[in-house]
Residue, then its C-alpha position, 0 to 999 in steps of 0.5 A: m500500500s503507497n503512502y501518497q495519493i494520486i490527484s488530478a489536475a482538477a483536483l489540484k487547482q481545487l485543492q489551490q482554491q481551498q488551501a493557499e499553502v499547497q507545495i508543489v515540487d516538480i522534479r523534472d530536469i532543469a530545461s523543462y522546468e524553466k521553459g515551463h512549469i505550474p504556478g508556486a511549483v518549485r523545482l526539486g533534484n538532487d541538487n537542492l533536495a537537502e536544502f528543500m527538506t530544511q526548510a518545507d513544511m512537513e504539515k501542508p500538502l506537498v504535491v509531486v510533478c513529473y512529466h506524464g505521472i510514472s517517476s513522480q510516483s516513487a518520488a512522492e513514496y519517498l518525501h512520505q518515507q520523510g516525514f511529510d504528511e500529505v503526499y500527491s502525484l499529480e496524475g498524467g504529470f506536467a502533460a495533464w496540466p490544464w494551460y487553458d482556463 
């Protein structure tokens, strides 16, 4: 049984509306992140993981984003093991994020 949940883009938008303090981490490579990312997302990689862990609020919801929603699942599991209470993996990853509104 996993210790994280899968969240759809629509549910993430709703969660952001309900809780302004949702943390979003984008685990894609730097170039992809710089080309575009979900507003408010922080790029997270091996180079800044330790720093992120010291600054993040482990009690606030944390959503992990990758390219297509696969890699984010293992990252979400890892982050839950590190002490985050409420962890999500974005279903479909960044590719599923709706840029139209």
